Backbone as a chain_set.jsonl record, in Angstrom:
{"seq": "XXXXXXXXXXXXXXXXXXXXXXXXXXXXXXXXXXXXXXXXXXXXXXXXXXXXXXXXXXXXXXXXXXXXXXXXXXXXXXXXXXXXXXXXXXXXXXXXXXXXXXXXXXXXXXXXXXXXXXXXXXXXXXXXXXXXXXXXXXXXXXXXXXXXXXXXXXXXX", "coords": {"N": [[2.084, -63.201, -2.065], [-0.09, -65.113, -4.012], [-0.341, -65.048, -7.784], [-3.364, -63.49, -9.164], [-6.437, -64.451, -10.644], [-9.19, -64.55, -12.74], [-12.349, -64.96, -11.871], [-13.756, -66.848, -13.291], [-11.606, -68.431, -13.946], [-11.339, -69.867, -11.72], [-12.203, -72.47, -11.391], [-10.428, -74.245, -12.955], [-8.174, -73.753, -11.826], [-7.853, -73.685, -9.336], [-9.672, -75.241, -7.811], [-11.13, -78.971, -7.405], [-9.369, -80.867, -9.579], [-10.258, -83.189, -10.924], [-13.057, -83.201, -10.824], [-13.624, -81.129, -12.014], [-12.49, -81.644, -14.85], [-14.29, -83.711, -15.101], [-16.998, -82.395, -15.336], [-16.291, -80.849, -17.588], [-16.651, -82.639, -19.513], [-19.071, -82.907, -20.24], [-19.618, -80.836, -21.978], [-18.203, -79.003, -24.776], [-17.448, -76.59, -24.597], [-15.891, -74.414, -22.453], [-17.541, -72.244, -21.257], [-20.08, -72.892, -21.15], [-19.901, -74.872, -19.382], [-19.04, -73.508, -16.995], [-21.379, -72.446, -16.484], [-22.998, -74.895, -15.567], [-22.106, -75.055, -13.006], [-23.469, -73.343, -11.533], [-26.017, -74.0, -11.973], [-29.618, -74.849, -11.916], [-31.361, -77.679, -9.757], [-31.819, -80.341, -12.198], [-34.844, -81.004, -14.046], [-36.224, -83.925, -13.876], [-38.115, -85.237, -15.762], [-37.644, -83.517, -18.042], [-34.842, -83.482, -19.02], [-33.39, -82.492, -21.218], [-33.604, -79.778, -20.82], [-31.9, -78.955, -18.862], [-29.503, -79.41, -20.24], [-29.507, -77.505, -22.024], [-31.237, -77.947, -24.567], [-29.53, -79.658, -25.645], [-28.883, -83.215, -26.341], [-29.578, -85.531, -23.773], [-29.336, -87.783, -20.672], [-31.526, -88.325, -17.981], [-30.034, -89.281, -15.649], [-27.651, -88.26, -16.365], [-27.822, -85.595, -16.192], [-28.445, -85.223, -13.569], [-25.854, -86.04, -12.65], [-24.271, -84.379, -13.577], [-25.365, -81.924, -12.126], [-24.797, -82.534, -9.595], [-21.8, -82.455, -9.745], [-21.003, -80.146, -10.391], [-22.078, -78.699, -8.366], [-20.873, -79.616, -6.096], [-18.361, -78.616, -6.969], [-19.003, -75.664, -6.556], [-19.358, -75.68, -4.054], [-17.054, -76.256, -2.949], [-15.481, -74.001, -3.89], [-16.925, -71.909, -2.227], [-16.563, -72.63, 0.303], [-13.484, -72.407, 0.339], [-13.477, -69.705, -0.069], [-14.711, -68.791, 2.396], [-13.014, -69.77, 4.223], [-10.868, -68.474, 4.068], [-8.87, -69.356, 2.708], [-8.695, -68.95, -0.162], [-8.753, -65.868, -1.741], [-10.673, -62.929, -2.573], [-11.501, -59.939, -4.669], [-13.382, -57.692, -6.048], [-15.445, -55.419, -7.94], [-17.345, -53.573, -6.108], [-20.881, -53.202, -6.188], [-22.275, -51.028, -5.035], [-20.832, -48.876, -4.612], [-18.976, -48.723, -6.751], [-16.388, -49.207, -6.486], [-13.277, -51.288, -6.608], [-12.737, -53.544, -4.141], [-11.435, -55.708, -1.554], [-13.027, -58.787, -1.058], [-14.252, -59.772, 2.074], [-13.674, -62.885, 4.045], [-15.81, -63.403, 5.911], [-17.777, -62.43, 4.366], [-18.545, -64.163, 2.318], [-20.148, -65.905, 3.358], [-22.813, -65.034, 2.746], [-22.854, -64.8, -0.067], [-22.755, -65.686, -3.577], [-20.616, -67.263, -5.761], [-20.855, -66.458, -9.3], [-19.742, -68.107, -11.742], [-19.638, -68.102, -14.798], [-20.268, -65.362, -15.341], [-18.55, -63.832, -13.931], [-19.146, -62.768, -11.527], [-20.083, -62.1, -8.313], [-22.957, -62.534, -5.913], [-25.4, -61.707, -3.455], [-27.994, -61.579, -0.909], [-27.84, -58.5, -0.196], [-25.612, -57.537, -1.392], [-23.299, -57.276, -4.312], [-20.931, -58.042, -6.691], [-18.7, -57.358, -9.186], [-16.38, -58.273, -11.789], [-14.692, -60.261, -10.657], [-11.61, -60.883, -9.085], [-9.327, -63.487, -8.035], [-7.076, -64.966, -5.382], [-4.735, -67.27, -4.19], [-4.256, -67.361, -0.706], [-2.099, -66.334, 1.473], [-0.076, -68.256, 3.394], [-0.816, -68.75, 6.759], [-0.087, -69.293, 10.065], [-2.099, -70.96, 12.239], [-3.335, -70.552, 15.532], [-3.508, -73.248, 16.398], [-1.906, -74.687, 14.983], [0.429, -73.466, 15.647], [0.86, -73.863, 18.592], [0.835, -76.636, 18.541], [3.426, -77.061, 17.318], [5.13, -75.766, 18.972], [4.747, -77.618, 21.154], [5.825, -79.628, 20.011], [8.342, -78.965, 19.851], [9.299, -78.575, 22.542], [8.962, -80.959, 23.676], [11.339, -82.204, 22.187], [10.742, -83.563, 19.736], [11.46, -82.278, 17.665], [13.792, -80.315, 16.03], [13.94, -77.81, 15.423], [12.306, -74.723, 14.511], [10.103, -74.918, 12.075], [8.611, -72.834, 10.202]], "CA": [[0.879, -63.383, -2.507], [-0.108, -65.494, -5.395], [-1.018, -64.443, -9.048], [-4.912, -63.555, -9.15], [-6.934, -64.873, -11.712], [-10.611, -64.277, -12.706], [-13.266, -66.147, -11.015], [-14.213, -68.066, -14.239], [-10.502, -69.232, -14.229], [-11.043, -70.448, -10.555], [-12.458, -73.982, -11.616], [-9.452, -74.797, -13.596], [-6.931, -73.495, -11.183], [-7.78, -73.83, -7.698], [-10.739, -76.525, -7.705], [-11.022, -80.286, -7.344], [-9.419, -80.782, -11.093], [-11.001, -84.487, -11.427], [-14.224, -82.781, -10.991], [-13.738, -79.951, -13.192], [-12.573, -82.318, -15.923], [-15.833, -84.547, -15.421], [-17.748, -81.462, -15.437], [-15.848, -80.348, -18.818], [-16.934, -83.722, -20.389], [-20.477, -82.667, -20.775], [-19.747, -79.825, -23.298], [-17.092, -78.841, -25.481], [-17.493, -75.151, -24.409], [-15.696, -73.929, -21.078], [-18.55, -71.246, -20.583], [-21.298, -73.773, -20.868], [-19.323, -75.86, -18.147], [-19.116, -72.658, -15.915], [-22.819, -72.256, -16.124], [-23.266, -76.046, -14.995], [-21.565, -75.12, -11.739], [-24.616, -72.622, -10.824], [-27.073, -74.538, -12.531], [-30.379, -75.492, -10.723], [-31.549, -79.06, -10.057], [-32.444, -80.646, -13.168], [-36.054, -81.491, -14.179], [-36.399, -85.326, -14.218], [-38.867, -85.227, -16.899], [-36.994, -83.088, -19.25], [-33.305, -83.385, -18.757], [-32.635, -81.747, -22.272], [-33.59, -78.59, -20.455], [-30.708, -78.855, -18.126], [-28.354, -79.218, -21.279], [-30.173, -76.456, -22.941], [-31.541, -78.565, -25.986], [-28.73, -81.019, -26.153], [-29.372, -84.471, -25.571], [-28.577, -86.057, -22.256], [-30.326, -88.401, -19.839], [-31.576, -87.51, -16.329], [-29.014, -89.658, -14.909], [-26.476, -87.506, -16.766], [-28.231, -84.097, -15.878], [-28.191, -85.287, -12.18], [-24.683, -86.267, -12.289], [-23.729, -82.856, -13.867], [-25.72, -81.004, -11.383], [-24.006, -82.795, -8.464], [-20.522, -82.415, -9.663], [-21.352, -78.563, -10.406], [-22.49, -77.98, -6.98], [-19.528, -79.785, -5.436], [-17.144, -77.368, -7.188], [-19.605, -74.419, -6.037], [-19.446, -75.555, -2.385], [-15.782, -76.241, -2.566], [-15.134, -72.772, -3.808], [-17.461, -71.007, -1.053], [-15.447, -73.071, 1.506], [-12.142, -72.147, 0.342], [-13.44, -68.542, 0.232], [-15.284, -68.54, 3.829], [-12.143, -70.209, 5.04], [-9.889, -67.393, 3.792], [-7.636, -69.844, 1.609], [-8.823, -68.113, -1.418], [-9.048, -64.576, -1.412], [-11.319, -62.302, -3.784], [-11.92, -58.653, -4.782], [-14.155, -57.251, -6.905], [-16.056, -54.127, -7.939], [-18.64, -53.471, -5.332], [-22.056, -52.318, -7.145], [-23.037, -50.134, -4.285], [-19.7, -47.945, -4.523], [-18.404, -48.718, -7.998], [-15.072, -49.12, -6.443], [-12.697, -52.066, -6.206], [-12.255, -53.999, -2.848], [-11.313, -56.962, -1.098], [-14.274, -59.261, -0.125], [-13.82, -60.319, 3.432], [-13.976, -64.148, 4.03], [-17.133, -63.555, 6.101], [-18.919, -61.797, 3.386], [-18.87, -64.98, 1.443], [-21.418, -66.618, 3.974], [-24.12, -64.484, 2.051], [-22.427, -64.364, -1.145], [-22.584, -66.698, -4.282], [-19.834, -67.008, -6.983], [-21.497, -67.065, -10.584], [-18.555, -68.297, -12.534], [-19.718, -67.574, -16.192], [-20.408, -64.003, -15.598], [-17.354, -63.317, -13.442], [-19.666, -61.92, -10.453], [-20.805, -62.517, -6.774], [-24.2, -62.026, -5.518], [-26.143, -61.83, -2.199], [-29.169, -60.759, -0.738], [-27.666, -57.198, 0.089], [-24.349, -56.894, -2.156], [-23.187, -57.65, -5.29], [-19.684, -57.748, -7.008], [-18.337, -57.697, -10.528], [-15.126, -58.162, -12.132], [-14.223, -60.677, -9.397], [-10.078, -61.763, -9.173], [-9.199, -64.552, -6.829], [-5.962, -65.603, -5.426], [-4.574, -68.09, -3.068], [-4.16, -66.701, 0.411], [-0.619, -66.831, 2.181], [-0.163, -69.43, 4.622], [-0.565, -68.074, 8.23], [-0.138, -70.285, 11.257], [-3.299, -70.736, 13.155], [-3.054, -70.76, 16.869], [-3.585, -74.374, 16.667], [-0.528, -75.031, 14.242], [1.627, -72.746, 16.466], [0.854, -74.781, 19.815], [1.392, -78.012, 17.97], [4.951, -76.835, 16.943], [5.668, -75.263, 20.227], [4.723, -78.534, 21.776], [6.887, -80.623, 19.488], [9.621, -78.446, 20.108], [9.168, -78.759, 24.036], [9.165, -82.63, 23.529], [12.229, -82.393, 21.528], [10.568, -84.264, 18.671], [11.738, -81.538, 16.344], [15.209, -79.694, 16.801], [14.132, -76.309, 15.059], [11.244, -74.209, 14.023], [10.274, -74.902, 10.586], [7.449, -72.036, 9.519]], "C": [[0.922, -63.941, -4.012], [-0.546, -64.701, -6.517], [-2.539, -64.371, -8.909], [-5.212, -64.03, -10.549], [-8.458, -64.667, -11.608], [-11.341, -65.567, -12.182], [-13.574, -67.077, -12.192], [-12.949, -68.769, -14.44], [-10.416, -70.21, -12.875], [-11.033, -72.085, -10.525], [-11.307, -74.669, -11.934], [-8.197, -74.669, -12.858], [-6.749, -74.093, -9.739], [-8.753, -75.012, -7.073], [-10.215, -77.919, -7.868], [-10.769, -80.564, -9.328], [-10.108, -82.09, -11.809], [-12.326, -84.195, -11.589], [-14.654, -81.779, -12.053], [-13.679, -80.723, -14.517], [-14.002, -83.095, -16.062], [-16.712, -83.551, -15.853], [-17.603, -80.928, -17.262], [-16.388, -81.588, -19.817], [-18.151, -83.93, -20.855], [-20.421, -81.804, -21.828], [-18.378, -79.735, -23.544], [-16.566, -77.269, -25.233], [-17.098, -74.775, -22.843], [-17.119, -72.958, -20.535], [-19.654, -71.851, -20.33], [-20.849, -74.474, -19.343], [-19.433, -75.046, -17.062], [-20.37, -72.485, -15.586], [-23.512, -73.523, -15.42], [-22.931, -75.898, -13.378], [-22.635, -74.636, -10.859], [-25.904, -73.111, -11.454], [-28.344, -75.032, -11.493], [-30.629, -76.912, -11.181], [-32.286, -79.114, -11.174], [-34.081, -81.309, -13.311], [-36.056, -82.748, -14.727], [-37.192, -85.578, -15.416], [-38.519, -84.75, -18.38], [-35.603, -82.608, -19.185], [-32.795, -82.385, -19.986], [-32.72, -80.165, -21.59], [-32.475, -78.219, -19.682], [-29.563, -78.567, -19.032], [-28.778, -78.22, -22.489], [-30.453, -77.194, -24.46], [-30.715, -79.387, -26.483], [-29.176, -82.35, -25.531], [-28.682, -84.996, -24.408], [-29.758, -86.906, -21.553], [-30.309, -87.782, -18.518], [-30.624, -87.894, -15.625], [-27.631, -88.696, -15.118], [-26.485, -86.066, -16.044], [-27.697, -84.172, -14.195], [-26.581, -85.192, -12.033], [-23.876, -84.866, -12.255], [-23.85, -82.003, -12.985], [-24.755, -81.127, -10.196], [-22.451, -82.358, -8.453], [-20.383, -80.843, -9.482], [-21.517, -78.14, -8.982], [-21.573, -78.482, -6.076], [-18.65, -78.702, -5.665], [-17.564, -76.175, -6.742], [-19.313, -74.425, -4.598], [-17.912, -75.393, -1.783], [-14.916, -74.824, -2.527], [-15.525, -71.822, -2.671], [-16.596, -71.574, -0.026], [-14.302, -72.446, 1.572], [-12.02, -70.417, 0.706], [-13.927, -67.906, 1.584], [-13.955, -68.836, 4.636], [-10.78, -69.314, 5.195], [-8.802, -68.085, 3.16], [-7.796, -69.427, 0.236], [-9.471, -66.8, -1.083], [-9.551, -63.594, -2.76], [-11.45, -60.821, -3.451], [-12.741, -58.43, -5.982], [-14.764, -55.883, -6.814], [-17.314, -54.149, -7.407], [-19.51, -52.709, -6.021], [-22.382, -51.341, -6.458], [-22.157, -48.888, -4.362], [-19.043, -47.675, -5.877], [-17.05, -48.869, -8.043], [-14.625, -50.67, -6.259], [-12.362, -52.492, -5.041], [-12.145, -55.302, -2.545], [-12.731, -57.347, -0.39], [-13.913, -60.119, 0.877], [-14.309, -61.828, 3.173], [-15.254, -64.318, 4.807], [-18.395, -63.289, 5.461], [-19.392, -63.076, 2.571], [-20.011, -65.993, 1.95], [-22.546, -66.298, 3.224], [-23.702, -64.369, 0.34], [-22.34, -65.595, -2.435], [-22.016, -66.475, -5.589], [-20.66, -67.392, -8.159], [-20.251, -66.883, -11.509], [-18.504, -67.6, -13.876], [-19.867, -66.084, -16.224], [-19.16, -63.083, -14.656], [-17.969, -62.21, -12.133], [-19.949, -62.699, -9.241], [-21.996, -61.743, -6.375], [-24.932, -62.391, -4.264], [-27.067, -61.125, -2.068], [-28.765, -59.144, -0.673], [-26.606, -56.685, -0.478], [-24.141, -57.665, -3.101], [-21.937, -57.056, -5.707], [-19.378, -58.137, -8.58], [-16.625, -57.678, -10.659], [-14.34, -59.033, -11.11], [-12.615, -61.376, -9.874], [-10.024, -62.282, -7.754], [-7.573, -64.911, -6.866], [-5.794, -66.506, -3.993], [-4.036, -67.318, -1.846], [-2.719, -66.976, 0.849], [-0.883, -67.574, 3.195], [0.162, -68.519, 5.866], [-0.746, -69.239, 9.489], [-1.129, -70.076, 12.224], [-2.701, -70.914, 14.208], [-2.723, -72.198, 17.327], [-2.109, -74.929, 16.33], [0.528, -74.656, 15.48], [1.8, -73.467, 18.156], [1.52, -75.794, 19.371], [3.114, -77.842, 17.83], [5.784, -76.434, 18.415], [5.74, -76.713, 20.875], [5.835, -79.817, 21.464], [8.231, -79.972, 20.107], [10.261, -78.661, 21.696], [9.507, -80.31, 24.377], [10.704, -82.991, 23.17], [12.23, -83.369, 20.563], [10.896, -83.426, 17.496], [13.022, -80.747, 16.821], [15.009, -78.286, 16.167], [12.781, -75.977, 14.575], [11.052, -74.226, 12.873], [8.767, -74.347, 10.24], [8.031, -71.323, 8.652]], "O": [[1.611, -63.517, -4.939], [-1.139, -63.653, -6.261], [-3.008, -65.412, -8.448], [-4.389, -64.012, -11.463], [-8.98, -64.614, -10.495], [-10.999, -66.748, -12.119], [-13.63, -68.263, -11.867], [-13.05, -69.787, -15.124], [-9.631, -71.157, -12.841], [-10.241, -72.812, -9.925], [-11.059, -75.688, -11.29], [-7.222, -75.357, -13.162], [-5.835, -74.732, -9.217], [-8.543, -75.566, -5.995], [-9.105, -78.138, -8.353], [-11.667, -80.485, -10.167], [-10.451, -82.092, -12.992], [-12.922, -84.837, -12.455], [-15.69, -81.679, -12.711], [-14.61, -80.587, -15.31], [-14.691, -83.029, -17.08], [-17.297, -83.841, -16.896], [-18.56, -80.698, -18.002], [-16.498, -81.288, -21.005], [-18.457, -84.816, -21.653], [-21.25, -82.009, -22.714], [-17.496, -80.204, -22.824], [-15.476, -76.847, -25.618], [-18.004, -74.846, -22.012], [-17.577, -73.108, -19.402], [-20.318, -71.491, -19.358], [-21.588, -74.482, -18.358], [-19.882, -75.577, -16.047], [-20.618, -72.355, -14.387], [-24.513, -73.312, -14.736], [-23.511, -76.63, -12.576], [-22.875, -75.136, -9.76], [-26.88, -72.374, -11.323], [-28.081, -75.536, -10.401], [-30.377, -77.398, -12.284], [-33.206, -78.329, -11.397], [-34.369, -82.191, -12.502], [-35.914, -82.86, -15.945], [-36.624, -86.371, -16.166], [-38.858, -85.235, -19.46], [-35.301, -81.419, -19.295], [-31.897, -81.571, -19.768], [-31.822, -79.385, -21.909], [-32.056, -77.073, -19.848], [-28.743, -77.687, -18.772], [-28.375, -78.26, -23.651], [-29.756, -76.859, -25.418], [-30.907, -79.906, -27.583], [-29.719, -82.492, -24.435], [-27.483, -84.911, -24.146], [-30.943, -86.728, -21.836], [-29.48, -87.017, -18.026], [-30.145, -87.058, -14.858], [-26.783, -88.463, -14.257], [-25.533, -85.514, -15.493], [-26.844, -83.449, -13.681], [-26.09, -84.307, -11.332], [-23.159, -84.382, -11.379], [-22.914, -81.242, -12.737], [-24.05, -80.2, -9.797], [-21.89, -81.978, -7.424], [-19.74, -80.35, -8.555], [-20.96, -77.112, -8.593], [-21.393, -77.745, -5.107], [-18.226, -77.96, -4.778], [-16.653, -75.402, -6.448], [-19.059, -73.397, -3.971], [-17.531, -74.806, -0.77], [-14.075, -74.479, -1.698], [-14.704, -71.047, -2.178], [-15.832, -70.775, 0.515], [-13.942, -71.92, 2.625], [-11.131, -69.854, 1.345], [-13.647, -66.749, 1.896], [-13.771, -68.197, 5.672], [-9.92, -69.376, 6.074], [-7.751, -67.458, 3.034], [-6.843, -69.634, -0.515], [-10.451, -66.634, -0.357], [-8.89, -63.541, -3.798], [-11.506, -60.411, -2.291], [-12.598, -59.211, -6.922], [-14.655, -55.221, -5.783], [-18.286, -54.616, -8.0], [-19.14, -51.631, -6.488], [-22.904, -50.462, -7.143], [-22.731, -47.815, -4.176], [-18.603, -46.556, -6.143], [-16.399, -48.77, -9.083], [-15.489, -51.406, -5.785], [-11.465, -51.776, -4.593], [-12.751, -56.109, -3.251], [-13.382, -56.699, 0.43], [-13.301, -61.157, 0.626], [-15.151, -62.08, 2.311], [-15.913, -65.313, 4.504], [-19.546, -63.64, 5.722], [-20.551, -63.087, 2.156], [-20.658, -66.728, 1.205], [-23.333, -67.214, 2.988], [-24.473, -63.738, -0.383], [-21.703, -66.576, -2.052], [-22.548, -65.77, -6.446], [-21.179, -68.509, -8.165], [-19.831, -65.806, -11.933], [-17.663, -66.751, -14.17], [-19.534, -65.557, -17.285], [-18.98, -61.869, -14.759], [-17.436, -61.143, -11.83], [-20.028, -63.927, -9.276], [-22.066, -60.518, -6.469], [-25.038, -63.605, -4.09], [-27.26, -60.14, -2.781], [-29.613, -58.46, -1.246], [-26.387, -55.489, -0.282], [-24.644, -58.787, -3.037], [-21.634, -55.913, -5.364], [-19.828, -59.17, -9.076], [-15.828, -57.201, -9.851], [-13.298, -58.534, -10.685], [-12.473, -62.185, -10.791], [-10.452, -61.797, -6.706], [-6.906, -65.096, -7.884], [-6.517, -66.444, -2.999], [-3.195, -66.483, -2.178], [-2.238, -68.034, 0.443], [-1.929, -67.495, 3.839], [1.123, -67.758, 5.976], [-1.753, -69.944, 9.553], [-1.072, -69.119, 12.996], [-1.569, -71.395, 14.161], [-1.971, -72.472, 18.262], [-1.336, -75.459, 17.128], [1.25, -75.45, 16.083], [2.886, -73.495, 18.734], [2.697, -75.968, 19.689], [3.876, -78.658, 18.348], [6.899, -76.841, 18.743], [6.886, -77.055, 21.166], [6.417, -80.602, 22.213], [9.022, -80.613, 20.8], [11.448, -78.863, 21.95], [10.258, -80.677, 25.281], [11.274, -83.918, 23.746], [13.236, -84.039, 20.328], [10.621, -83.845, 16.372], [13.2, -80.593, 18.03], [15.942, -77.508, 16.368], [12.071, -76.917, 14.217], [11.833, -73.499, 12.259], [7.838, -75.127, 10.03], [7.376, -70.566, 7.935]]}, "num_chains": 1, "name": "protein.A"}
């Protein structure tokens, strides 16, 4: 098992670093960059509302929004696929537990607050780690096929 990190550290550790750097260029403060990941679509007539009173064009606001949304989608994909695993304090019980991959279908990670929320559940104090690699049945069958054909001389798992 890999070392766990806070949800707020996930963009800098596990997500597309090029996109994270691009998002960080919009602000000098990491916390504000984290809020951009979950920001609503910008108002084209008032883009400064997206940047919280700072100057910025509508094009910059839209580019920032799409970059943040892409990072959010990547994170949700990795959590849904079980490639990233998270635990958090379940608000309904007050106990820390692993959040299953299929629960992420209805949960939205909120990076700036280190929480995740959905229509029926919410978690605080989220920790995330890379899942251990497990062979899928497809990978196993592919390796067995190669071994049977003699295209590999050993099992490398």
